[in-house]
C-alpha positions as CSV (number, residue, x, y, z in Angstrom):
1,M,0.0,0.0,0.0
2,K,1.3,3.5,-0.8
3,T,0.6,6.7,1.0
4,A,-0.4,9.9,-0.7
5,Q,3.3,10.8,-0.9
6,G,4.0,7.6,-2.8
7,R,5.8,6.0,0.2
8,N,5.4,2.4,0.9
9,E,3.4,1.9,4.1
10,P,4.4,-1.4,5.8
11,R,2.1,-3.2,8.1
12,C,4.9,-3.3,10.7
13,I,4.5,-2.2,14.3
14,L,7.0,-1.3,16.9
15,I,5.8,-2.1,20.4
16,I,7.7,-0.6,23.3
17,E,6.5,-2.1,26.6
18,D,8.5,-3.1,29.6
19,R,6.0,-5.5,31.1
20,E,6.5,-8.8,29.4
21,D,2.8,-9.9,29.9
22,V,1.5,-6.8,28.2
23,L,4.2,-7.0,25.4
24,G,3.2,-10.6,24.8
25,L,-0.5,-9.8,24.6
26,L,0.0,-6.8,22.2
27,T,2.4,-8.9,20.1
28,M,-0.1,-11.7,19.8
29,I,-3.0,-9.5,18.9
30,A,-1.0,-7.5,16.3
31,T,0.3,-10.7,14.7
32,L,-3.2,-12.2,14.5
33,E,-4.3,-9.0,12.8
34,G,-1.6,-9.5,10.1
35,W,1.0,-7.1,11.4
36,A,4.7,-7.8,11.5
37,V,5.8,-7.0,15.0
38,A,9.1,-5.8,16.6
39,G,8.6,-5.9,20.4
40,V,11.1,-4.4,22.7
41,K,11.2,-3.7,26.5
42,N,13.1,-0.3,26.6
43,G,14.0,2.8,24.9
44,Q,17.6,1.8,24.0
45,D,16.3,-1.4,22.2
46,A,13.6,0.7,20.5
47,F,16.3,3.0,19.0
48,K,18.3,0.0,17.8
49,A,15.2,-1.7,16.2
50,F,14.0,1.5,14.6
51,S,14.7,2.8,11.1
52,P,12.8,5.4,9.2
53,S,10.0,4.1,6.9
54,R,10.2,0.6,8.4
55,F,7.2,1.0,10.8
56,A,3.7,2.3,10.2
57,L,2.8,2.4,13.9
58,A,4.5,2.5,17.3
59,L,2.7,1.6,20.6
60,V,4.8,3.2,23.3
61,D,4.5,2.7,27.1
62,V,4.8,6.1,28.8
63,N,6.6,4.7,31.8
64,L,9.6,2.5,30.8
65,C,11.9,0.9,33.4
66,D,15.2,1.8,31.8
67,G,15.3,5.4,32.7
68,I,14.2,6.7,29.3
69,D,10.7,8.1,29.4
70,G,8.4,6.8,26.8
71,I,7.4,10.3,25.7
72,A,11.1,11.1,25.0
73,V,11.4,7.8,23.1
74,A,8.3,8.6,21.0
75,Q,9.5,12.2,20.3
76,R,12.9,10.9,19.1
77,L,11.3,8.3,16.8
78,L,9.1,11.0,15.3
79,L,12.2,13.2,14.7
80,E,13.6,10.3,12.6
81,D,10.3,9.5,10.8
82,S,7.6,12.2,11.0
83,A,5.1,9.9,9.2
84,L,5.2,7.3,12.0
85,R,1.9,7.0,13.8
86,V,2.4,6.8,17.6
87,V,0.0,5.7,20.3
88,M,1.1,6.2,23.9
89,M,0.0,3.8,26.6
90,S,-0.3,4.0,30.3
91,G,-2.5,3.3,33.3
92,K,-1.0,6.0,35.4
93,P,-3.2,9.1,36.1
94,G,-1.9,12.2,34.4
95,D,0.1,10.4,31.7
96,E,-2.5,11.1,29.0
97,D,-2.2,14.9,29.7
98,R,1.6,14.7,29.7
99,A,1.5,12.9,26.3
100,S,-1.0,15.4,24.9
101,R,1.1,18.4,26.1
102,A,4.1,16.7,24.4
103,G,2.2,16.7,21.1
104,L,1.5,12.9,21.3
105,G,-2.3,13.0,21.1
106,A,-3.2,9.3,20.5
107,F,-3.5,7.5,23.8
108,L,-4.5,4.1,25.0
109,A,-5.5,3.8,28.7
110,K,-4.5,0.6,30.6
111,P,-5.9,-1.8,31.3
112,F,-7.4,-2.2,27.9
113,A,-9.6,-4.9,26.3
114,P,-8.1,-6.9,23.4
115,T,-10.9,-5.6,21.2
116,R,-9.7,-2.0,21.8
117,I,-6.3,-3.0,20.3
118,I,-7.9,-4.7,17.3
119,E,-10.0,-1.5,16.6
120,L,-6.8,0.7,16.9
121,L,-4.9,-1.5,14.5
122,Q,-7.7,-1.6,12.0
123,R,-8.0,2.2,12.1
124,R,-4.3,2.7,11.6
125,V,-4.0,0.6,8.4
């Protein structure tokens, strides 16, 4: 599939989530929905896995355990690929506002139902 700019738009998703159970669930759902998945647990691994134009979508946990804030990770990824669609995730009160103030408007509140992820993936195609 091509975007309006003629760029190839892969069905690849980068999932950045430090909780293994949540990462596994998101990976399983995305895979079942036909997405190629790169799942990582921290910001450093996200930077290693990322390359511009490779991913159509990134799901990023706001609160990562490695000391790099998920918002900072998302902002850096967007600097490298402004066409990347980013959805921030958190269950912590106030994180949706922080993400919004940082210009990262798409947000997924935890806990979430698997059907919510499926809807999100289908809208982002």
